[in-house]
DSSP file (Angstrom, degrees, kcal/mol; ACC not computed):
  #  RESIDUE AA STRUCTURE BP1 BP2  ACC     N-H-->O    O-->H-N    N-H-->O    O-->H-N    TCO  KAPPA ALPHA  PHI   PSI    X-CA   Y-CA   Z-CA
    1    1 A X     >        0   0    0      0, 0.0     4,-1.6     0, 0.0     5,-0.1   0.000 360.0 360.0 360.0 -29.8    0.0    0.0    0.0
    2    2 A X  H  >  +     0   0    0      2,-0.2     4,-1.3     1,-0.2     5,-0.1   0.817 360.0  53.3 -80.0 -32.1    2.8    2.4    0.9
    3    3 A X  H  > S+     0   0    0      2,-0.2     4,-2.6     1,-0.2    -1,-0.2   0.873 106.3  53.1 -65.3 -41.3    4.5    1.5   -2.3
    4    4 A X  H  > S+     0   0    0      1,-0.2     4,-3.2     2,-0.2     5,-0.2   0.945 111.4  45.4 -58.8 -51.7    1.3    2.4   -4.4
    5    5 A X  H  X S+     0   0    0     -4,-1.6     4,-1.5     1,-0.2    -1,-0.2   0.803 111.9  51.6 -73.9 -21.7    1.1    5.9   -2.8
    6    6 A X  H  X S+     0   0    0     -4,-1.3     4,-2.5     2,-0.2     5,-0.2   0.955 112.9  47.0 -75.0 -49.0    4.9    6.5   -3.2
    7    7 A X  H  X S+     0   0    0     -4,-2.6     4,-2.7     1,-0.2    -2,-0.2   0.896 111.3  50.5 -55.4 -43.1    4.4    5.6   -7.0
    8    8 A X  H  X S+     0   0    0     -4,-3.2     4,-2.2     2,-0.2    -1,-0.2   0.904 110.8  50.0 -64.7 -38.0    1.3    7.8   -7.3
    9    9 A X  H  X S+     0   0    0     -4,-1.5     4,-2.3    -5,-0.2    -2,-0.2   0.914 111.7  46.7 -61.6 -42.9    3.3   10.7   -5.7
   10   10 A X  H  X S+     0   0    0     -4,-2.5     4,-2.2     2,-0.2     5,-0.2   0.919 114.4  48.0 -67.3 -42.9    6.2   10.2   -8.1
   11   11 A X  H  X S+     0   0    0     -4,-2.7     4,-1.8    -5,-0.2    -1,-0.2   0.858 112.7  47.5 -64.4 -35.5    3.8   10.0  -11.1
   12   12 A X  H  X S+     0   0    0     -4,-2.2     4,-1.9     2,-0.2     5,-0.2   0.873 111.7  50.6 -76.1 -32.8    1.9   13.0  -10.1
   13   13 A X  H  X S+     0   0    0     -4,-2.3     4,-2.6     2,-0.2    -2,-0.2   0.939 113.2  46.4 -64.3 -45.8    5.2   15.0   -9.5
   14   14 A X  H  X S+     0   0    0     -4,-2.2     4,-2.7     1,-0.2     5,-0.2   0.912 112.4  50.6 -67.9 -42.8    6.5   14.0  -13.0
   15   15 A X  H  X S+     0   0    0     -4,-1.8     4,-2.4    -5,-0.2    -1,-0.2   0.872 110.8  48.0 -67.3 -35.9    3.1   14.9  -14.6
   16   16 A X  H  X S+     0   0    0     -4,-1.9     4,-2.4     2,-0.2    -2,-0.2   0.877 111.3  51.8 -70.1 -39.5    3.1   18.4  -12.9
   17   17 A X  H  X S+     0   0    0     -4,-2.6     4,-2.3    -5,-0.2    -2,-0.2   0.960 110.6  46.4 -67.0 -43.2    6.7   18.9  -14.1
   18   18 A X  H  X S+     0   0    0     -4,-2.7     4,-2.6     1,-0.2     5,-0.3   0.969 112.7  51.0 -61.7 -47.2    5.8   18.0  -17.7
   19   19 A X  H  X S+     0   0    0     -4,-2.4     4,-2.4    -5,-0.2    -1,-0.2   0.899 110.1  51.1 -55.8 -35.5    2.6   20.3  -17.5
   20   20 A X  H  X S+     0   0    0     -4,-2.4     4,-2.1     1,-0.2    -1,-0.2   0.911 109.9  47.7 -71.6 -36.3    4.8   23.1  -16.2
   21   21 A X  H  X S+     0   0    0     -4,-2.3     4,-2.5     2,-0.2    -2,-0.2   0.897 113.5  48.7 -64.2 -40.0    7.3   22.8  -19.0
   22   22 A X  H  X S+     0   0    0     -4,-2.6     4,-2.4     2,-0.2     5,-0.2   0.876 111.2  50.4 -66.4 -37.4    4.4   22.7  -21.6
   23   23 A X  H  X S+     0   0    0     -4,-2.4     4,-1.9    -5,-0.3    -1,-0.2   0.943 112.4  45.2 -68.8 -43.9    2.9   25.8  -20.0
   24   24 A X  H  X S+     0   0    0     -4,-2.1     4,-2.4     2,-0.2     5,-0.2   0.912 114.3  49.9 -69.6 -40.2    6.2   27.8  -20.1
   25   25 A X  H  X S+     0   0    0     -4,-2.5     4,-1.4     1,-0.2    -1,-0.2   0.840 114.6  45.1 -68.7 -31.1    6.8   26.6  -23.8
   26   26 A X  H  X S+     0   0    0     -4,-2.4     4,-2.0     2,-0.2    -1,-0.2   0.840 114.1  48.7 -72.4 -33.3    3.3   27.7  -24.8
   27   27 A X  H  X S+     0   0    0     -4,-1.9     4,-2.3    -5,-0.2    -2,-0.2   0.885 111.8  46.0 -76.3 -42.4    3.6   30.8  -23.0
   28   28 A X  H  X S+     0   0    0     -4,-2.4     4,-2.1     2,-0.2    -1,-0.2   0.862 115.0  49.7 -72.7 -35.5    7.0   31.8  -24.5
   29   29 A X  H  X S+     0   0    0     -4,-1.4     4,-2.7    -5,-0.2     5,-0.2   0.921 111.4  48.5 -70.0 -38.9    5.8   30.8  -28.0
   30   30 A X  H  X S+     0   0    0     -4,-2.0     4,-2.5     2,-0.2     5,-0.2   0.942 112.9  48.0 -63.0 -48.5    2.5   32.9  -27.6
   31   31 A X  H  X S+     0   0    0     -4,-2.3     4,-2.5     1,-0.2    -1,-0.2   0.892 113.1  47.3 -50.6 -46.4    4.5   35.8  -26.4
   32   32 A X  H  X S+     0   0    0     -4,-2.1     4,-2.6     1,-0.2    -2,-0.2   0.859 111.2  51.5 -73.5 -30.7    6.9   35.5  -29.3
   33   33 A X  H  X S+     0   0    0     -4,-2.7     4,-2.3     2,-0.2    -2,-0.2   0.866 109.6  49.6 -70.4 -33.2    4.1   35.1  -31.8
   34   34 A X  H  X S+     0   0    0     -4,-2.5     4,-2.9    -5,-0.2     5,-0.2   0.955 111.9  49.3 -58.6 -50.4    2.4   38.2  -30.5
   35   35 A X  H  X S+     0   0    0     -4,-2.5     4,-3.3     1,-0.2     5,-0.3   0.928 111.6  48.6 -57.3 -47.3    5.7   40.1  -30.8
   36   36 A X  H  X S+     0   0    0     -4,-2.6     4,-2.6     2,-0.2     5,-0.2   0.911 111.6  49.0 -59.8 -43.2    6.3   38.9  -34.4
   37   37 A X  H  X S+     0   0    0     -4,-2.3     4,-2.2     2,-0.2     5,-0.2   0.958 116.8  42.0 -60.9 -50.4    2.7   39.9  -35.5
   38   38 A X  H  X S+     0   0    0     -4,-2.9     4,-2.0     1,-0.2     5,-0.4   0.942 118.0  43.5 -69.8 -46.5    3.0   43.3  -34.0
   39   39 A X  H  X>S+     0   0    0     -4,-3.3     5,-3.4    -5,-0.2     4,-1.9   0.896 114.3  52.5 -67.4 -33.0    6.6   44.0  -35.1
   40   40 A X  I  <>S+     0   0    0     -4,-2.6     5,-2.0    -5,-0.3    -1,-0.2   0.965 117.2  35.3 -60.0 -52.8    5.9   42.6  -38.6
   41   41 A X  I  <5S+     0   0    0     -4,-2.2    11,-1.5    -5,-0.2     7,-0.2   0.679 126.8  36.8 -82.6 -18.2    2.8   44.7  -39.3
   42   42 A X  I  <5S-     0   0    0     -4,-2.0    -3,-0.2     9,-0.2    -2,-0.2   0.873 134.0  -7.2 -98.2 -43.6    3.9   47.9  -37.6
   43   43 A X  I  <5S+     0   0    0     -4,-1.9    -3,-0.2    -5,-0.4     3,-0.2   0.751 118.5  55.8-124.7 -48.5    7.6   48.3  -38.1
   44   44 A X  I   <S-     0   0    0     -5,-3.4    -4,-0.2     1,-0.2    -3,-0.1   0.923 126.4 -20.3 -67.1 -54.2    9.5   45.6  -39.7
   45   45 A X  S   <S-     0   0    0     -5,-2.0    -1,-0.2    -6,-0.4    -5,-0.1  -0.353  74.0-179.6-159.0  63.8    7.8   45.0  -43.0
   46   46 A X        -     0   0    0     -3,-0.2    -5,-0.1    -7,-0.1    -4,-0.1  -0.219  38.9-122.6 -64.6 162.8    4.2   46.3  -43.1
   47   47 A X  S    S+     0   0    0     -6,-0.2     2,-0.4     1,-0.1    -1,-0.1   0.855 102.7  33.6 -72.9 -36.7    2.1   46.0  -46.1
   48   48 A X  S >  S-     0   0    0     -7,-0.2     3,-2.1     0, 0.0    -1,-0.1  -0.923 102.3 -96.6-114.3 142.9    1.7   49.9  -46.1
   49   49 A X  T 3  S+     0   0    0     -2,-0.4    -6,-0.1     1,-0.2    -2,-0.1  -0.375 111.4  27.5 -56.7 131.8    4.4   52.3  -45.0
   50   50 A X  T 3  S-     0   0    0     -7,-0.1    -1,-0.2    -8,-0.1     2,-0.1   0.309 127.3 -65.9 100.6  -9.0    3.8   53.3  -41.5
   51   51 A X    <   -     0   0    0     -3,-2.1     2,-0.3    -8,-0.1    -9,-0.2  -0.358  49.6-118.0 113.8 162.6    2.0   50.2  -40.5
   52   52 A X    >   -     0   0    0    -11,-1.5     3,-1.5    -2,-0.1     4,-0.1  -0.951  25.6-110.8-137.5 157.5   -1.1   48.5  -41.2
   53   53 A X  G >  S+     0   0    0     -2,-0.3     3,-1.8     1,-0.3     4,-0.1   0.511 101.6  88.6 -65.6  -4.7   -4.3   47.4  -39.5
   54   54 A X  G >   +     0   0    0      1,-0.3     3,-1.7   -13,-0.2    -1,-0.3   0.612  69.0  78.3 -62.4 -10.4   -3.1   43.8  -40.0
   55   55 A X  G X  S+     0   0    0     -3,-1.5     3,-1.8     1,-0.3    -1,-0.3   0.726  75.4  75.2 -70.9 -19.5   -1.4   44.4  -36.6
   56   56 A X  G X  S+     0   0    0     -3,-1.8     3,-1.4     1,-0.3     4,-0.4   0.579  71.8  86.0 -71.1  -7.2   -4.9   43.8  -35.1
   57   57 A X  G <  S+     0   0    0     -3,-1.7     4,-0.4     1,-0.3     3,-0.3   0.717  78.7  64.3 -62.1 -19.6   -4.3   40.2  -35.8
   58   58 A X  G X> S+     0   0    0     -3,-1.8     4,-2.0     1,-0.2     3,-0.6   0.683  79.3  86.1 -76.9 -13.4   -2.5   39.9  -32.4
   59   59 A X  H <> S+     0   0    0     -3,-1.4     4,-2.3     1,-0.3    -1,-0.2   0.913  87.5  46.5 -50.4 -59.2   -5.5   40.7  -30.6
   60   60 A X  H 3> S+     0   0    0     -4,-0.4     4,-0.7    -3,-0.3    -1,-0.3   0.741 112.3  52.5 -57.7 -25.6   -6.9   37.2  -30.4
   61   61 A X  H <> S+     0   0    0     -3,-0.6     4,-0.7    -4,-0.4     3,-0.5   0.875 107.6  49.4 -65.5 -43.2   -3.5   36.0  -29.4
   62   62 A X  H >X S+     0   0    0     -4,-2.0     4,-0.6     1,-0.2     3,-0.6   0.846 104.7  60.3 -70.6 -34.8   -3.4   38.5  -26.6
   63   63 A X  H 3< S+     0   0    0     -4,-2.3     4,-0.4     1,-0.2    -1,-0.2   0.818 108.4  45.3 -61.7 -31.1   -6.9   37.4  -25.5
   64   64 A X  H 3X S+     0   0    0     -4,-0.7     4,-1.9    -3,-0.5    -1,-0.2   0.606  91.9  85.4 -83.5 -16.5   -5.5   33.8  -25.0
   65   65 A X  H <X S+     0   0    0     -4,-0.7     4,-2.8    -3,-0.6     5,-0.3   0.907  86.7  50.3 -60.4 -49.2   -2.3   35.0  -23.1
   66   66 A X  H  X S+     0   0    0     -4,-0.6     4,-2.0     1,-0.2    -1,-0.2   0.951 114.2  42.9 -57.3 -55.0   -3.9   35.2  -19.6
   67   67 A X  H  >>S+     0   0    0     -4,-0.4     5,-2.7     1,-0.2     4,-1.0   0.831 112.8  54.2 -57.6 -36.7   -5.4   31.7  -19.7
   68   68 A X  H ><5S+     0   0    0     -4,-1.9     3,-0.6     3,-0.2    -2,-0.2   0.947 110.5  44.3 -66.2 -55.1   -2.2   30.3  -21.2
   69   69 A X  H 3<5S+     0   0    0     -4,-2.8    -1,-0.2     1,-0.2    -2,-0.2   0.818 114.4  49.5 -67.8 -26.9    0.0   31.6  -18.6
   70   70 A X  H 3<5S-     0   0    0     -4,-2.0    -1,-0.2    -5,-0.3    -2,-0.2   0.645 112.9-118.8 -81.7 -16.0   -2.5   30.5  -15.7
   71   71 A X  T <<5 +     0   0    0     -4,-1.0     2,-0.5    -3,-0.6    -3,-0.2   0.798  45.9 174.0  83.3  30.2   -2.7   27.0  -17.3
   72   72 A X     >< -     0   0    0     -5,-2.7     4,-1.8     1,-0.2     3,-0.2  -0.637  24.6-150.9 -75.0 122.7   -6.5   27.0  -18.0
   73   73 A X  H  > S+     0   0    0     -2,-0.5     4,-2.1     1,-0.2    -1,-0.2   0.891  93.5  57.4 -60.3 -45.8   -7.1   23.8  -19.9
   74   74 A X  H  > S+     0   0    0      1,-0.2     4,-2.3     2,-0.2     5,-0.3   0.892 105.4  51.1 -57.2 -38.5  -10.1   25.4  -21.8
   75   75 A X  H  > S+     0   0    0     -3,-0.2     4,-2.5     1,-0.2     5,-0.3   0.920 107.1  53.8 -64.0 -43.1   -7.8   28.1  -23.1
   76   76 A X  H  X S+     0   0    0     -4,-1.8     4,-1.3    -9,-0.2    -1,-0.2   0.903 106.8  52.4 -52.8 -43.1   -5.4   25.6  -24.3
   77   77 A X  H  X S+     0   0    0     -4,-2.1     4,-0.8     1,-0.2    -2,-0.2   0.951 116.6  34.9 -63.3 -51.8   -8.1   23.8  -26.2
   78   78 A X  H  X S+     0   0    0     -4,-2.3     4,-1.7     1,-0.2     3,-0.2   0.805 113.7  56.6 -80.3 -24.3   -9.5   26.7  -28.2
   79   79 A X  H  X S+     0   0    0     -4,-2.5     4,-2.5    -5,-0.3    -1,-0.2   0.788 100.3  61.5 -74.7 -23.5   -6.2   28.6  -28.7
   80   80 A X  H  < S+     0   0    0     -4,-1.3     4,-0.3    -5,-0.3    -1,-0.2   0.809 108.4  42.3 -65.1 -30.7   -4.8   25.4  -30.3
   81   81 A X  H  X S+     0   0    0     -4,-0.8     4,-0.5    -3,-0.2     3,-0.4   0.810 113.6  53.8 -80.8 -32.0   -7.4   25.7  -33.0
   82   82 A X  H >X S+     0   0    0     -4,-1.7     3,-1.7     1,-0.2     4,-0.7   0.941  99.6  59.8 -61.0 -49.3   -6.9   29.5  -33.2
   83   83 A X  H 3X S+     0   0    0     -4,-2.5     4,-2.4     1,-0.3    -1,-0.2   0.747  89.8  72.5 -61.9 -20.4   -3.2   29.3  -33.8
   84   84 A X  H 3> S+     0   0    0     -3,-0.4     4,-2.8    -4,-0.3    -1,-0.3   0.885  90.6  58.5 -64.1 -34.9   -3.8   27.2  -37.0
   85   85 A X  H <X S+     0   0    0     -3,-1.7     4,-3.0    -4,-0.5    -1,-0.2   0.924 107.7  47.8 -56.6 -43.0   -5.0   30.4  -38.8
   86   86 A X  H  X S+     0   0    0     -4,-0.7     4,-2.3     1,-0.2    -2,-0.2   0.895 109.8  52.0 -68.4 -36.6   -1.5   31.9  -38.0
   87   87 A X  H  X S+     0   0    0     -4,-2.4     4,-2.5     2,-0.2    -2,-0.2   0.967 110.9  46.5 -62.4 -48.0    0.2   28.9  -39.3
   88   88 A X  H  X S+     0   0    0     -4,-2.8     4,-3.0     1,-0.2     5,-0.3   0.954 112.4  50.2 -56.9 -47.7   -1.8   29.0  -42.6
   89   89 A X  H  X S+     0   0    0     -4,-3.0     4,-2.7    -5,-0.2     5,-0.4   0.941 112.5  48.2 -59.6 -40.4   -1.0   32.8  -42.9
   90   90 A X  H  X S+     0   0    0     -4,-2.3     4,-2.0     2,-0.2    -1,-0.2   0.901 112.2  48.8 -63.4 -40.2    2.8   32.1  -42.2
   91   91 A X  H  X S+     0   0    0     -4,-2.5     4,-2.0     1,-0.2    -2,-0.2   0.977 114.7  44.9 -70.3 -50.8    2.8   29.3  -44.8
   92   92 A X  H  X S+     0   0    0     -4,-3.0     4,-1.9     2,-0.2    -2,-0.2   0.866 117.9  41.2 -55.6 -44.2    1.0   31.5  -47.4
   93   93 A X  H  X S+     0   0    0     -4,-2.7     4,-2.9    -5,-0.3    -1,-0.2   0.862 113.6  55.7 -72.5 -35.8    3.2   34.7  -46.9
   94   94 A X  H  < S+     0   0    0     -4,-2.0    -2,-0.2    -5,-0.4    -1,-0.2   0.883 112.4  42.1 -63.7 -33.6    6.3   32.6  -46.6
   95   95 A X  H  < S+     0   0    0     -4,-2.0    -1,-0.2    -5,-0.2    -2,-0.2   0.859 123.8  35.8 -80.1 -35.8    5.5   31.1  -50.0
   96   96 A X  H  < S+     0   0    0     -4,-1.9    -2,-0.2    -5,-0.2     2,-0.2   0.738 108.4  60.4 -91.6 -24.6    4.5   34.3  -51.7
   97   97 A X     <  -     0   0    0     -4,-2.9     2,-0.3    -5,-0.2     0, 0.0  -0.500  63.1-148.1-105.0 175.8    6.8   37.1  -50.2
   98   98 A X    >   +     0   0    0     -2,-0.2     3,-0.7     4,-0.1     2,-0.1  -0.924  52.7  13.1-140.5 154.8   10.5   37.5  -50.2
   99   99 A X  T 3> S-     0   0    0     -2,-0.3     4,-1.9     1,-0.2     3,-0.3  -0.463 123.9  -7.6  78.6-146.4   13.2   39.1  -48.0
  100  100 A X  H 3> S+     0   0    0      1,-0.2     4,-2.7     2,-0.2     5,-0.2   0.857 132.9  58.9 -60.1 -36.9   12.4   40.0  -44.4
  101  101 A X  H <> S+     0   0    0     -3,-0.7     4,-2.1     1,-0.2    -1,-0.2   0.933 107.3  49.3 -58.9 -40.7    8.6   39.3  -44.8
  102  102 A X  H  > S+     0   0    0     -3,-0.3     4,-2.0     1,-0.2    -1,-0.2   0.928 110.2  48.8 -58.0 -48.4    9.4   35.8  -45.8
  103  103 A X  H  X S+     0   0    0     -4,-1.9     4,-2.2     1,-0.2    -1,-0.2   0.889 112.4  48.1 -54.1 -46.2   11.6   35.3  -42.9
  104  104 A X  H  X S+     0   0    0     -4,-2.7     4,-2.2     1,-0.2    -1,-0.2   0.844 109.8  53.5 -66.2 -35.8    9.0   36.7  -40.5
  105  105 A X  H  X S+     0   0    0     -4,-2.1     4,-1.8    -5,-0.2    -1,-0.2   0.850 108.0  48.7 -70.8 -36.7    6.4   34.5  -42.0
  106  106 A X  H  X S+     0   0    0     -4,-2.0     4,-2.5     2,-0.2    -2,-0.2   0.877 110.1  53.4 -74.5 -32.3    8.6   31.4  -41.4
  107  107 A X  H  X S+     0   0    0     -4,-2.2     4,-2.2     2,-0.2     5,-0.2   0.920 108.1  50.6 -60.0 -44.7    9.1   32.6  -37.7
  108  108 A X  H  X S+     0   0    0     -4,-2.2     4,-2.2     2,-0.2    -2,-0.2   0.861 109.0  50.4 -61.9 -40.2    5.4   32.7  -37.5
  109  109 A X  H  X S+     0   0    0     -4,-1.8     4,-1.8     2,-0.2    -2,-0.2   0.940 114.1  46.5 -60.1 -49.6    5.1   29.1  -38.9
  110  110 A X  H  X S+     0   0    0     -4,-2.5     4,-1.6     1,-0.2    -2,-0.2   0.851 112.6  45.3 -64.5 -37.9    7.6   28.0  -36.4
  111  111 A X  H  X S+     0   0    0     -4,-2.2     4,-2.7     2,-0.2     5,-0.3   0.863 113.6  51.6 -72.9 -42.6    6.2   29.6  -33.4
  112  112 A X  H  X S+     0   0    0     -4,-2.2     4,-1.6    -5,-0.2    -2,-0.2   0.817 110.7  48.1 -72.4 -28.6    2.7   28.5  -34.3
  113  113 A X  H  X S+     0   0    0     -4,-1.8     4,-2.4     2,-0.2    -1,-0.2   0.930 113.4  45.6 -66.5 -51.9    3.8   24.8  -34.7
  114  114 A X  H  X S+     0   0    0     -4,-1.6     4,-2.5     2,-0.2     5,-0.2   0.948 114.4  49.9 -72.5 -47.9    5.6   24.7  -31.5
  115  115 A X  H  X S+     0   0    0     -4,-2.7     4,-3.0     1,-0.2     5,-0.3   0.945 112.0  49.5 -46.7 -51.2    2.6   26.5  -29.7
  116  116 A X  H  X S+     0   0    0     -4,-1.6     4,-2.1    -5,-0.3     5,-0.3   0.927 110.4  47.6 -63.2 -44.8    0.2   24.0  -31.2
  117  117 A X  H  X S+     0   0    0     -4,-2.4     4,-2.1     2,-0.2    -1,-0.2   0.902 115.6  45.1 -60.1 -46.3    2.3   21.1  -30.1
  118  118 A X  H  X S+     0   0    0     -4,-2.5     4,-2.4    -5,-0.2    -2,-0.2   0.905 114.3  50.1 -63.1 -45.5    2.6   22.4  -26.5
  119  119 A X  H  X S+     0   0    0     -4,-3.0     4,-2.1    -5,-0.2    -2,-0.2   0.879 112.7  44.2 -68.5 -43.1   -1.1   23.4  -26.3
  120  120 A X  H  X S+     0   0    0     -4,-2.1     4,-2.7    -5,-0.3     5,-0.2   0.952 114.7  49.6 -60.9 -56.3   -2.4   19.9  -27.5
  121  121 A X  H  X S+     0   0    0     -4,-2.1     4,-2.3    -5,-0.3    -2,-0.2   0.870 112.9  48.6 -61.6 -38.5    0.1   18.1  -25.2
  122  122 A X  H  X S+     0   0    0     -4,-2.4     4,-1.7    -5,-0.2    -1,-0.2   0.925 110.6  48.7 -60.6 -45.1   -1.1   20.3  -22.3
  123  123 A X  H  < S+     0   0    0     -4,-2.1     4,-0.4     2,-0.2    -2,-0.2   0.894 113.7  48.4 -63.1 -40.6   -4.7   19.8  -22.9
  124  124 A X  H >< S+     0   0    0     -4,-2.7     3,-1.1     1,-0.2    -1,-0.2   0.951 115.0  42.8 -68.4 -49.4   -4.2   16.0  -23.1
  125  125 A X  H 3< S+     0   0    0     -4,-2.3    -1,-0.2     1,-0.2    -2,-0.2   0.724 110.3  56.3 -76.3 -13.4   -2.2   15.7  -20.0
  126  126 A X  T 3< S+     0   0    0     -4,-1.7    -1,-0.2    -5,-0.1    -2,-0.2   0.422  79.7 114.7 -94.6   3.3   -4.3   18.0  -17.9
  127  127 A X  S <  S-     0   0    0     -3,-1.1     3,-0.1    -4,-0.4    -3,-0.0  -0.436  80.1 -91.3 -70.2 149.3   -7.5   16.2  -18.4
  128  128 A X        -     0   0    0     -2,-0.1    -1,-0.1     1,-0.1    -2,-0.1  -0.264  47.6-102.4 -58.0 138.8   -9.1   14.6  -15.5
  129  129 A X        -     0   0    0      5,-0.1    -1,-0.1     1,-0.1     3,-0.1  -0.349  37.1-115.5 -61.6 140.5   -8.0   11.0  -14.9
  130  130 A X    >   -     0   0    0      1,-0.2     3,-1.6    -3,-0.1     2,-0.1  -0.210  49.9 -69.4 -64.9 167.2  -10.5    8.3  -15.9
  131  131 A X  T 3  S+     0   0    0      1,-0.3    -1,-0.2     3,-0.1     3,-0.1  -0.378 121.4  19.8 -61.6 131.3  -12.1    6.1  -13.3
  132  132 A X  T 3  S+     0   0    0      1,-0.3     2,-0.3    -3,-0.1    -1,-0.3   0.545 104.3 104.1  86.9   4.7   -9.7    3.7  -11.7
  133  133 A X    <         0   0    0     -3,-1.6    -1,-0.3     1,-0.1    -4,-0.1  -0.900 360.0 360.0-116.7 154.1   -6.6    5.6  -12.7
  134  134 A X              0   0    0     -2,-0.3    -5,-0.1    -3,-0.1    -1,-0.1   0.434 360.0 360.0-105.3 360.0   -4.4    7.8  -10.7
């Protein structure tokens, strides 16, 4: 009996450590994605000189930031679907543009893929255990 509770404690500690790493990874990628979106559309390579309203595309990401940092499972679920739009935009603009815009698009793709992987893994690991499992 004592061995079971020791094993459960080890499993729980390892699970919490994995969740913490995934939360940090998702948070860093989300902040990076917000920064890339804003810098891209306002200063680095805007569609129009002086910036464009495309910078507003960072707002949905900013809306997810609070829940991601706090570890809210529901936020991880819906934001994993949201980030797919940024992946698609990055792929399309990476294919069609050149120079700095293309590099920023590839950064957007990389950040969105890593965020997606972290968010899906977090949502999966944070689900409540099924009956009979610890």
